Structure formats: C-alpha cells, structure tokens
C-alpha positions, 0 to 999 in steps of 0.5 A: 333565480338569483345570479352571483358576480365572480369579483375579478382579481384585486388590481385587474380589469373584470376578467373575459373568459377566453370562448374564443372570436365567434366562429365563423365571420372572414376572421374569426377561428374555427374551434374554440379553446376548451375552459381551462383545468381547475385550480386544483388541478393546475396546483398539483397534488392538494395536501389532502391528497395522497401522496402518491395521487399524480397531478390532473395533466390540463386539457389539450387545446384544441387545433384549428381545423386547417381545412376551415382555415384554407377555405376562408382564405381562398374566399376573401381571395374571391372576395377582394378579386370581385370588388376589383372587376366592378368597374370593368364591366365592358370588358366580357372576361371581367363581367363573366368572372364577375357574375361567376364569383357574385353567386357564390362568394358570399353564401360560402362565408356565410355558410362557414360562418353559420357551420361554426356558429353551432355553439353559440350561446349568450355565455361564456362571454360569448356576447361581449365577444360579438359586441367587441369582434362584430359589432365594435368594427361594424361602427368603427368602419362605418364611421371610417368609410363615411369620413373616406369618401367624404374626403375624397370629393362627397359634398356632405358628410353623411354617417348612418350606423342603420344604412350600412355602407359599402362593405359594411353590411356583412357585419350588420347582417352576421350581428343579427344572424348570430343573435338568432342562434338559439332560436334556429338551433330550437324549431324543427324545421329551420332551414324551411322556415328560413328558406319561407323569410326569405322568399317572403322578404323579396315580395315586400319593400321592406327599406334600406335600413340594416339592409334588411333584405340581405339580413333576411334574404341570406339567412337560410345560407346562415341556417344551412351552416348550422344545420351541416355536420362534420360528415358532411363536410367528410363526403366533400374530402373524399377522393372523388369529390375534388375531379367532381368539384372542379368539373361542377365550377368550370360548369359555373364559371361556362354557364355566367358567360352565356347568361351575363348578357341576358340578366341584370346584374342586381340579382347577384347583389341579394338586395333588391325586392322583386318589384325593384327588379321589375319582376311578379313575385312568383317569376322571382320566387322561381329565379330566387329559389333558382339562384339557391339552388345554384349558389349552394352546388357551387359552395359544395363544389368550391369547398371540394377543391379545398387543400386539406392540409396545412400550408403557408397561407393556411395562417392567414384564414384566421384573419380574413376579416382584417382583408374583408373591411380594408381592402374596400379603401384600396377599390374606392380609392382607385374610383375616386381617383379615376384609374378604374378608367386606364384605358390598358386596365379595360383589356384581357390582360389588364383584367388578368392584371387587375385579378392577380393585383388584387390577389396579392393585396388579399393576402397581404392585408391577412399577414402579421404586420397588418392583423398587428397594426389594425388589431384595435380597431377589428379586435379591440380589447374591451374589457373596461366596458363590461360588467363582471359575467353574472352566473345562476347561484345555485338554489338552496 
C-alpha cells in the first residue's frame, strides 16, 4: 500500500488535525470535535449547482458531557487530599481517610480514562496527541521533579525516564495503556485477559522499570472502562442510584477505619509483588481479587453521586492533569521544609484544616490562570516536530 502526504499550506507548519486531546486523562476532553465540513460545503453553493440549492450547514460541534468533567474534578480533589494525608498517618482520622481514598481514587481515574479512550486509534493525528499531551509532559515533569528534589537537599542529581518519579507513573502507564487500546478492542474476552495478566504480574519480580507493576496491575480498570457503554452510566444516573451510592461510600469509609490497623498500606499502592508484601501467591491473589471488587464497587458508588448538570466547577474538570502534576511541588515542599511535623497538623482539627487546604489548592491548580501559565509544558504545540500526516492512497 502506498501513502500520499498532505502538503501544508504555503508558509504554514504541517497541519495537525483537531482530533482533540486524547480522551480520558485527568486533563483530557470528554468528546472529540467532529471533522470540519468539506471545502465545497463551507464555500456555499458551487458555481455548477442549481441556484436554489442551499448551502450545506456546518456540522454542530459536540458538547462536552458535564458528568465526566464533574467526575474528574471531584476525583482530582481526592488525589490532592490523599497526598496531603500521607504524612499525618499517626492520626487515626487521617489514616482511615487515606486508606479509603486510595482504595478507589486512581481506579476511578483509570476507568474514566478507558471509557473516553474507546475510539482511540493511531489515525487522525491521535498518536501525535498522545506524544504531546502524555509523552512530553512525562519527560518534562520527570526532569522537573528530579531537579526540584535535588535542589531541596538530595546529594545526587538523578534523572531516569525509565523509573517514574513520584506522580509521573500515571503518565507512563497511560502512554502504554493507550498504545494497547487497539489490542483490547480486538480480542474476545479483554477484561478476563487483562485481569489474568494483572494477577500473574504480582507473582513475579518485574523490577521497577516504568513502574511496571502498576502499569500491568491496574490495567483491568482501563480495560473495564474501554468496555463500558453509555447505558452503563445511565444506570448510575438513575434517581435510586444516588442514595445507594452514598450508603456504599459510607460503608466503605467505615470498613477502612476497621481494617486500617490490620493491613499493610502497601497493598493500596498497587506496586508491590506478593513476596514484597510477605504473602504467598494464593493469599496474595485472593487479596488482589478482593481489592479489584471493592475498588470497582466504590468507583460505581462515587460516580452515582456525581452531579449531572453544569456548575461553576464543571469547566475545571477539563484541566485536572494540571492539578495532578503541579500539586506535587506543594506537598514535596512541605515535606522538604519539615512543615508536616507541625504539632497542630497532627490533630483531628489539623487534619480537617489540611484537607480543606488541599481542596482549595486542587481547585486553584485547575483554574484558567494556571492553565494559561503552564500550558507550554502540559499541552505543548509541537507541530514542528512532526511530518505531514500520511494517508493511504487510493488503489488504481
């Protein structure tokens, strides 16, 4: 098969079609804009067409679904709040909340990521968006966090793109999950295969390269999202689902306080093999299956209580990747300066104050001033890097 190259207009950079930000990440769009109308349609009636033939109206642009933007906004608040509780574990309130949040906050993001990635392919410039909106931010923030850590007191400057630092593991995982999307769309039992691979991955030492245990271990949530359909979310939007969801979340919070002194927190990070947790493969597999079930139930419960309409915070849900990657500089700063050791923080009222501050910070980091200031790093315009799109030529 031969390919033809679309030449850019004179004086312009090679075009990158508006395929939309790869749907699904904390900062991605929930729907892609349809392709523009043809040149003939936009020009109105052609010279050869009858005079009475009306010009073709441009196709309406798809509207973002506020439900998913709302879900991503509240999910990023959970992430920021969870990280703010990490250094207050000597307070029972903080410890219980921490375990509860970590049981489902990343599975929630990953399920939404998978659902909004159902139409992802390598065509239409989407692979380019994957590079610029996921790959480039990963490289930028790997360097940024490593240098920041070094300047704050580490004796050695260590930068490794193969060993994700702190928050950047999610971008690394997303890059691989997105590349694998066409595979999961072709096989007959994708969720069962992904779950099997996940369970097997924890039986071996896969090393720390690319945080591979998380990449494979959390894969079932991404594949689950790929296989969800609008009617599944319609069930969660029914009026009866909301009170049930609140009850499930309350039960999950209560259970977190019951088990917080009887389980290792390492389980909820999804990054350690069974031998590192000092359990056999059978017990470890049973535990992982239980965690998958509990996390999925909590994700469904959380989505059932999400507001459906448009509110002041809805627009912030499109930029949650900014809050995700930037809030780490604040939490690390508090760690480097020793502020987490303040006595007032290690009280129930201190925990409430810290969580409240985290919610405010998370909201601010999704705001327009931050987006405008940091878009060069998170949504860079890099058309100069790419060649013109190649498209299959018609067979003669």
